[in-house]
C-alpha positions as CSV (number, residue, x, y, z in Angstrom):
1,X,11.5,-51.1,-32.0
2,X,11.8,-49.2,-28.5
3,X,9.0,-47.8,-27.0
4,X,10.4,-44.1,-25.6
5,X,9.1,-42.8,-22.1
6,X,9.4,-39.4,-20.3
7,X,9.8,-39.3,-16.9
8,X,7.1,-37.1,-16.3
9,X,4.8,-39.0,-17.9
10,X,5.9,-42.2,-15.5
11,X,5.6,-39.6,-12.6
12,X,2.1,-38.4,-13.7
13,X,0.8,-41.8,-14.0
14,X,2.2,-43.2,-10.5
15,X,0.4,-40.5,-9.4
16,X,-2.7,-41.4,-10.6
17,X,-2.3,-44.6,-9.4
18,X,-1.7,-43.8,-6.1
19,X,-4.3,-43.0,-3.2
20,X,-3.1,-38.6,-1.8
21,X,-5.3,-37.2,0.8
22,X,-4.5,-33.7,1.8
23,X,-5.6,-31.3,4.3
24,X,-5.3,-27.8,3.9
25,X,-6.3,-25.5,7.2
26,X,-7.0,-22.0,6.2
27,X,-5.8,-20.2,9.3
28,X,-6.1,-16.5,10.1
29,X,-2.2,-16.0,10.5
30,X,-0.8,-19.2,9.1
31,X,-2.1,-21.4,6.1
32,X,-0.8,-25.4,6.8
33,X,-1.0,-28.5,4.6
34,X,-0.2,-32.0,4.7
35,X,0.2,-34.4,2.3
36,X,-0.1,-38.5,3.1
37,X,0.0,-41.2,1.0
38,X,-2.8,-43.6,1.6
39,X,-1.6,-47.8,1.5
40,X,-3.8,-49.0,-1.0
41,X,-4.4,-52.2,1.2
42,X,-4.6,-51.0,5.2
43,X,-6.0,-47.6,4.0
44,X,-2.9,-46.3,6.7
45,X,-1.8,-42.6,5.7
46,X,1.9,-42.1,6.2
47,X,3.1,-38.3,5.6
48,X,5.1,-37.2,3.0
49,X,4.5,-33.6,2.6
50,X,4.2,-30.8,5.0
51,X,3.9,-27.2,4.3
52,X,3.2,-23.4,5.9
53,X,2.9,-20.1,4.9
54,X,1.9,-16.8,7.0
55,X,-1.5,-15.4,6.1
56,X,-3.0,-12.1,5.1
57,X,-6.3,-10.9,4.0
58,X,-8.2,-12.7,6.8
59,X,-9.9,-11.6,9.8
60,X,-11.5,-13.5,12.6
61,X,-11.3,-16.5,10.2
62,X,-12.8,-14.8,7.0
63,X,-12.0,-13.6,4.1
64,X,-11.3,-10.1,3.7
65,X,-9.2,-9.5,0.7
66,X,-9.1,-12.4,-1.3
67,X,-5.5,-12.0,-2.5
68,X,-4.1,-12.7,0.5
69,X,-4.9,-15.7,1.3
70,X,-4.6,-17.3,-1.8
71,X,-1.1,-16.8,-2.0
72,X,-0.5,-17.9,1.8
73,X,-2.3,-21.1,0.2
74,X,-0.3,-21.2,-3.1
75,X,2.9,-21.0,-0.3
76,X,2.1,-23.8,1.9
77,X,1.0,-26.1,-1.0
78,X,4.2,-25.8,-2.6
79,X,6.6,-26.1,0.3
80,X,4.1,-29.7,0.9
81,X,4.9,-30.7,-3.5
82,X,8.3,-29.8,-2.9
83,X,8.8,-32.3,0.1
84,X,6.0,-35.2,-1.4
85,X,6.6,-34.8,-5.0
86,X,2.8,-34.9,-5.3
87,X,1.1,-32.1,-7.2
88,X,-1.9,-31.5,-5.2
89,X,-5.1,-30.2,-6.7
90,X,-7.8,-30.7,-3.9
91,X,-7.8,-31.0,-0.6
92,X,-9.9,-31.1,2.3
93,X,-10.0,-27.3,4.0
94,X,-11.4,-25.9,6.9
95,X,-13.8,-23.2,8.1
96,X,-14.2,-20.5,10.9
97,X,-15.5,-18.0,11.9
98,X,-18.5,-16.6,14.2
99,X,-20.7,-16.8,11.7
100,X,-20.8,-21.3,12.2
101,X,-23.3,-21.7,13.8
102,X,-25.5,-25.3,15.4
103,X,-28.6,-25.8,15.9
104,X,-31.5,-28.6,16.2
105,X,-33.6,-30.1,13.7
106,X,-35.8,-32.9,13.6
107,X,-38.2,-34.3,11.1
108,X,-40.8,-36.5,9.8
109,X,-41.7,-38.8,6.6
110,X,-43.6,-41.7,4.9
111,X,-41.3,-44.0,3.4
112,X,-44.1,-46.4,1.9
113,X,-46.0,-49.5,2.4
114,X,-45.3,-51.6,5.6
115,X,-42.8,-54.2,4.1
116,X,-40.3,-50.9,2.5
117,X,-37.2,-51.1,3.8
118,X,-35.6,-47.9,3.8
119,X,-32.7,-47.4,1.4
120,X,-30.1,-44.2,0.9
121,X,-32.8,-42.2,-0.7
122,X,-35.1,-42.1,2.5
123,X,-31.9,-40.6,4.7
124,X,-31.7,-38.0,2.2
125,X,-35.0,-36.9,1.9
126,X,-36.0,-37.2,5.7
127,X,-33.0,-35.2,6.5
128,X,-33.8,-32.1,4.1
129,X,-37.4,-32.0,5.5
130,X,-35.8,-32.0,8.6
131,X,-33.4,-28.8,8.2
132,X,-36.6,-27.1,5.4
133,X,-36.9,-23.8,7.0
134,X,-34.5,-24.5,10.1
135,X,-31.3,-23.0,8.1
136,X,-32.2,-19.4,6.7
137,X,-31.8,-18.9,2.6
138,X,-28.1,-17.1,3.5
139,X,-26.7,-19.9,5.4
140,X,-25.2,-23.3,4.1
141,X,-25.5,-26.6,5.7
142,X,-21.9,-27.9,6.5
143,X,-23.2,-30.9,8.2
144,X,-25.9,-32.7,9.4
145,X,-25.3,-35.3,12.3
146,X,-28.2,-37.7,13.0
147,X,-28.7,-38.7,16.5
148,X,-31.0,-41.1,16.2
149,X,-33.7,-42.1,14.3
150,X,-37.4,-43.7,15.1
151,X,-39.4,-46.4,12.6
152,X,-43.0,-46.8,13.7
153,X,-42.5,-46.1,17.1
154,X,-38.7,-47.9,18.0
155,X,-36.8,-45.5,19.1
156,X,-33.0,-44.5,19.3
157,X,-32.1,-46.2,16.2
158,X,-28.7,-45.1,15.2
159,X,-28.9,-46.8,11.2
160,X,-32.0,-47.8,9.2
161,X,-30.5,-48.7,6.9
162,X,-32.1,-51.8,5.5
163,X,-34.7,-52.5,8.4
164,X,-38.5,-52.5,7.6
165,X,-41.2,-49.9,8.5
166,X,-43.8,-47.1,7.3
167,X,-43.2,-43.7,9.3
168,X,-39.3,-42.5,9.4
169,X,-38.8,-40.1,12.2
170,X,-35.2,-38.2,13.0
171,X,-33.3,-35.9,15.5
172,X,-30.5,-34.6,14.1
173,X,-27.7,-31.6,14.8
174,X,-27.0,-29.0,11.8
175,X,-24.5,-27.2,11.6
176,X,-24.0,-24.2,8.9
177,X,-22.4,-20.8,7.8
178,X,-22.7,-17.6,5.8
179,X,-23.0,-18.6,2.3
180,X,-21.0,-15.1,1.4
181,X,-18.3,-16.5,3.7
182,X,-18.3,-19.8,2.5
183,X,-18.4,-18.7,-1.1
184,X,-15.4,-16.5,-0.7
185,X,-13.6,-19.7,1.1
186,X,-13.8,-21.0,-1.5
187,X,-12.6,-18.6,-4.0
188,X,-9.4,-18.4,-2.2
189,X,-8.5,-22.2,-2.8
190,X,-9.8,-22.1,-6.2
191,X,-7.6,-18.7,-6.6
192,X,-4.7,-20.9,-5.8
193,X,-5.8,-23.8,-8.1
194,X,-7.0,-26.1,-5.5
195,X,-10.1,-28.0,-5.9
196,X,-12.4,-28.4,-2.2
197,X,-13.0,-31.9,-1.7
198,X,-14.6,-30.9,1.5
199,X,-15.0,-28.1,3.9
200,X,-15.0,-28.5,7.5
201,X,-15.2,-26.5,10.6
202,X,-11.9,-26.3,12.3
203,X,-13.0,-27.6,15.6
204,X,-14.5,-30.3,14.0
205,X,-10.7,-31.6,11.9
206,X,-9.0,-30.9,15.1
207,X,-11.1,-33.4,17.6
208,X,-11.0,-35.8,14.4
209,X,-7.1,-35.7,15.0
210,X,-7.2,-36.1,18.8
211,X,-10.1,-37.8,20.4
212,X,-10.6,-40.9,21.1
213,X,-14.0,-43.1,20.3
214,X,-14.3,-43.4,24.1
215,X,-14.2,-39.7,24.9
216,X,-16.4,-38.7,22.0
217,X,-18.8,-41.5,23.7
218,X,-18.6,-40.4,26.9
219,X,-18.9,-36.8,26.6
220,X,-15.7,-34.1,25.5
221,X,-14.9,-30.6,24.7
222,X,-12.7,-29.6,21.8
223,X,-11.3,-26.6,22.0
224,X,-9.0,-25.1,19.5
225,X,-7.5,-21.8,21.0
226,X,-6.2,-20.3,17.6
227,X,-4.9,-17.1,16.8
228,X,-7.5,-14.8,16.1
229,X,-10.8,-17.4,17.1
230,X,-11.6,-19.9,19.3
231,X,-13.2,-23.3,17.9
232,X,-15.4,-25.4,20.4
233,X,-16.8,-28.6,19.6
234,X,-18.8,-30.9,22.2
235,X,-19.2,-35.1,21.4
236,X,-21.3,-36.9,23.3
237,X,-22.8,-40.3,22.7
238,X,-21.0,-40.8,19.3
239,X,-22.0,-38.0,17.7
240,X,-21.2,-34.4,17.4
241,X,-24.0,-32.7,19.7
242,X,-22.8,-28.9,19.8
243,X,-20.4,-26.4,17.6
244,X,-19.2,-22.7,18.0
245,X,-16.7,-20.4,17.6
246,X,-15.6,-17.5,19.9
247,X,-13.7,-14.1,18.4
248,X,-11.2,-14.5,20.4
249,X,-7.3,-16.0,20.7
250,X,-4.1,-15.9,21.3
251,X,-3.5,-12.8,19.0
252,X,-5.4,-11.0,21.7
253,X,-3.1,-12.2,24.1
254,X,0.1,-11.1,21.8
255,X,-1.7,-8.0,21.0
256,X,-2.5,-6.8,24.8
257,X,1.3,-7.7,25.9
258,X,2.2,-5.3,23.1
259,X,0.1,-2.0,24.2
260,X,0.1,-3.5,28.0
261,X,4.5,-3.6,28.0
262,X,4.9,-0.8,25.2
263,X,6.4,-3.1,22.9
264,X,6.6,-4.0,19.6
265,X,4.1,-7.0,18.6
266,X,6.9,-9.4,17.3
267,X,8.1,-8.9,20.8
268,X,5.1,-9.5,22.6
269,X,4.3,-12.7,20.6
270,X,8.5,-14.2,21.4
271,X,7.8,-13.0,24.8
272,X,4.2,-14.7,24.9
273,X,5.5,-17.8,24.0
274,X,9.3,-17.9,25.9
275,X,7.9,-16.6,29.0
276,X,4.7,-15.7,29.6
277,X,2.1,-18.4,31.7
278,X,-1.4,-19.1,32.2
279,X,-1.0,-19.4,35.6
280,X,0.1,-16.7,37.8
281,X,3.6,-17.0,39.7
282,X,3.4,-16.0,43.3
283,X,6.5,-14.5,43.3
284,X,7.4,-11.5,40.4
285,X,10.7,-11.3,38.8
286,X,12.9,-9.8,36.0
287,X,13.5,-11.4,32.5
288,X,15.3,-10.8,29.7
289,X,15.2,-11.9,26.0
290,X,17.0,-10.9,22.7
291,X,15.2,-10.2,19.4
292,X,16.8,-9.2,16.3
293,X,20.1,-8.0,18.5
294,X,18.2,-5.9,21.2
295,X,17.8,-7.0,25.1
296,X,14.3,-6.9,26.4
297,X,13.5,-6.7,29.9
298,X,9.8,-7.2,31.4
299,X,8.9,-8.2,34.8
300,X,6.4,-11.4,34.9
301,X,3.7,-9.7,37.5
302,X,3.3,-7.0,34.2
303,X,3.1,-10.1,31.5
304,X,0.9,-12.4,34.3
305,X,-1.6,-9.1,34.8
306,X,-2.4,-8.3,30.6
307,X,-2.5,-12.6,30.5
308,X,-4.8,-13.4,33.0
309,X,-7.3,-10.5,32.2
310,X,-7.3,-11.8,28.1
311,X,-7.4,-15.4,29.6
312,X,-10.6,-14.3,31.5
313,X,-12.3,-13.1,28.7
314,X,-11.6,-15.9,26.3
315,X,-12.8,-18.2,29.2
316,X,-15.3,-16.6,29.7
317,X,-16.8,-16.9,26.5
318,X,-16.0,-20.5,25.9
319,X,-18.0,-21.4,29.7
320,X,-20.9,-18.9,27.7
321,X,-20.9,-21.9,24.6
322,X,-21.0,-24.4,27.2
323,X,-23.1,-23.0,29.3
324,X,-26.0,-22.8,25.9
325,X,-25.0,-25.9,25.0
326,X,-26.4,-27.4,28.6
327,X,-23.0,-28.7,29.1
328,X,-21.2,-26.7,31.6
329,X,-19.0,-29.0,33.9
330,X,-21.1,-31.9,33.0
331,X,-18.6,-33.3,30.6
332,X,-17.4,-36.4,32.2
333,X,-13.9,-36.8,29.9
334,X,-13.6,-32.6,30.0
335,X,-12.2,-31.2,27.5
336,X,-8.4,-30.9,25.3
337,X,-7.1,-28.2,24.4
338,X,-5.5,-27.7,21.1
339,X,-4.5,-24.7,18.6
340,X,-1.1,-22.3,18.9
341,X,-2.3,-21.1,22.5
342,X,-2.4,-24.5,23.7
343,X,1.0,-24.5,23.8
344,X,1.2,-21.5,26.6
345,X,2.7,-22.0,29.8
346,X,-0.1,-23.3,32.4
347,X,-3.0,-23.6,30.3
348,X,-4.0,-26.8,31.3
349,X,-3.8,-25.5,35.1
350,X,-6.0,-22.5,34.4
351,X,-8.5,-24.6,32.0
352,X,-9.5,-26.7,34.8
353,X,-10.1,-23.7,37.4
354,X,-12.0,-21.7,35.0
355,X,-14.3,-24.4,33.4
356,X,-14.4,-27.0,36.5
357,X,-13.8,-29.7,34.2
358,X,-10.4,-32.1,33.3
359,X,-8.5,-30.7,31.0
360,X,-5.4,-32.2,28.6
361,X,-3.5,-31.1,25.6
362,X,-4.6,-32.5,22.1
363,X,-1.3,-33.8,20.2
364,X,-1.8,-36.1,17.3
365,X,0.7,-38.6,17.6
366,X,1.7,-41.7,16.0
367,X,1.9,-40.7,12.1
368,X,4.8,-42.2,10.2
369,X,6.6,-40.3,7.5
370,X,7.9,-36.7,7.5
371,X,5.6,-36.3,10.7
372,X,8.5,-34.6,13.1
373,X,6.9,-31.1,13.4
374,X,2.7,-32.0,13.2
375,X,2.7,-33.6,16.7
376,X,2.5,-29.9,18.2
377,X,-1.6,-29.0,19.2
378,X,-1.0,-26.7,16.3
379,X,-1.5,-29.0,13.9
380,X,-4.6,-31.1,15.4
381,X,-6.9,-28.9,12.8
382,X,-4.6,-29.7,9.3
383,X,-4.0,-33.5,10.4
384,X,-8.0,-33.8,11.2
385,X,-8.4,-32.5,7.6
386,X,-6.1,-34.5,6.2
387,X,-7.4,-38.0,8.0
388,X,-11.3,-36.7,6.6
389,X,-10.0,-36.2,3.2
390,X,-8.5,-40.1,3.3
391,X,-11.8,-41.0,4.8
392,X,-13.8,-39.5,1.8
393,X,-11.0,-41.9,-0.4
394,X,-12.1,-45.0,1.3
395,X,-16.0,-43.4,1.3
396,X,-15.8,-43.2,-2.9
397,X,-14.4,-46.8,-2.8
398,X,-16.3,-49.0,-0.9
399,X,-19.6,-46.5,-0.5
400,X,-21.5,-45.4,2.4
401,X,-24.6,-44.1,2.6
402,X,-24.2,-41.7,5.8
403,X,-21.5,-39.4,3.8
404,X,-18.6,-38.9,5.8
405,X,-20.4,-39.6,9.0
406,X,-17.0,-40.4,10.7
407,X,-15.3,-37.8,9.5
408,X,-18.1,-34.8,9.5
409,X,-16.6,-34.5,6.2
410,X,-19.3,-32.6,3.2
411,X,-19.1,-31.9,-0.2
412,X,-19.3,-28.6,-1.7
413,X,-22.2,-29.3,-3.8
414,X,-23.5,-26.6,-6.1
415,X,-20.2,-23.9,-5.1
416,X,-18.2,-26.1,-6.6
417,X,-20.2,-26.5,-10.2
418,X,-20.2,-23.1,-10.0
419,X,-16.2,-21.9,-9.1
420,X,-14.7,-24.9,-10.3
421,X,-11.6,-24.6,-12.3
422,X,-8.9,-27.0,-13.3
423,X,-5.2,-27.2,-12.3
424,X,-2.5,-25.2,-14.7
C-alpha cells in the first residue's frame, strides 16, 4: 500500500527545511517587502519575492491609525508571497520618526577574581549597567553599540570575550525610541499576522545595504531622504556613532510644488520626479507634461525656486544634526544618499555644496533572483532589513555573543511576548 502525499504538505515541508529572510520597510507613504532564500552552504541571499503597497495611517514615520499600515503591510506581503511561494509569518521591520534618539553611555563592573575569563553574561551585565538611568522609562532601547571596552586599564578592546581580568569598562552608543510608538508599530505588524524578528531604525537598515566596510571604518554619513522623514546615520571606526531622524522629506517638496504652482499633489509628484532639479537651471524654459489625459505647463524657474527653498530647509536640519554629532565637514568618505528623494536630479551636486562633503547615491547592487526593481535608492532600507534578517538566521545557527552586531538588529523582547500572535 502506497502512502498518499498532498502537495500542500510537501510545500510546507520544503518551507520548513529552507531558510528565508524577510525585510519589511514600513514607510509613511509606502510599505515595501523583500523575501530572500538563504543558501544553506554559503548563507548568500537570493531575492525571490518583492512587494510594495501605498500606506496610510502614518504621519512622519509614526502610526496614527493602526488599520492603514496593517492593510498596507498585508498587501505588500501578499505580493511578495505570491511571487516567492513563501508564506511570511515573521520579518525584520523598520522604525522611523523624530522620537528616535541616540545617546552616549558608559559603565564599569567588577567581573570576579584575577583569573576570571570574560563571558557573554559579563557583556550583557555591563551593557545593562551602562544604560541604567541613561534612557527614560518611557523609551525602549533599540540598540547598544559598544565602541570599546577597557579591561583592568587596557584600552580600546573591541571584543573582550575570553580575556582575563577583574574590572571591565565600556564606552557605548545607545539608540532608543518612545515605547508607545514602538508598540503601535508592532501592533500594526501583528495585525497583519507578522511577528517582528527585529526592529531597526530605517537609516541603519539602509546603511547595511549600501555602505562598505572601508566607508564605515573611515567615517561616512548615510542620509536616507524618504517621503516624510530624513534619516541620518553616522559611522566611524567600524561602528554606528550617531543616529537621528528629521521630520522632513520628499512629500514636503511635493506639497510645496502643489501649493506654489496651484496644481494637484498627484501632478506635483509627477512633476517632481520628471522635471524638478535640486540645482537651479541657468535659464528658464517652459515645460509641459500629461497626467490622466490633461496637459499641464510650467516654468522651470518657478519649479526651481520652490524646490530650492524646501531643500534648503531639509539640508539645514541635516547640518544641524551633523554639528550635534561633531561630524560637520569631518567625514572622509562624505555622505551616501538613499531614499526616494535621492532620485531628484542634481541632488548629489546640491549635497556636496550644502554639506561641504563628497556625496554619491547609494544603490543596492549585486543581488541575484528577481532583483531588477531593487537597484534604486528607495529600496535600500528594505534590502538592508532583509540582510539583517539573514544575519539573524546565521547568528541563531552559529551563535554570536554580540547579538546582531554586524547588522545592528534587535529582538523585540517583552513586547513580542505581550503582542505575539500565530499566523492564521
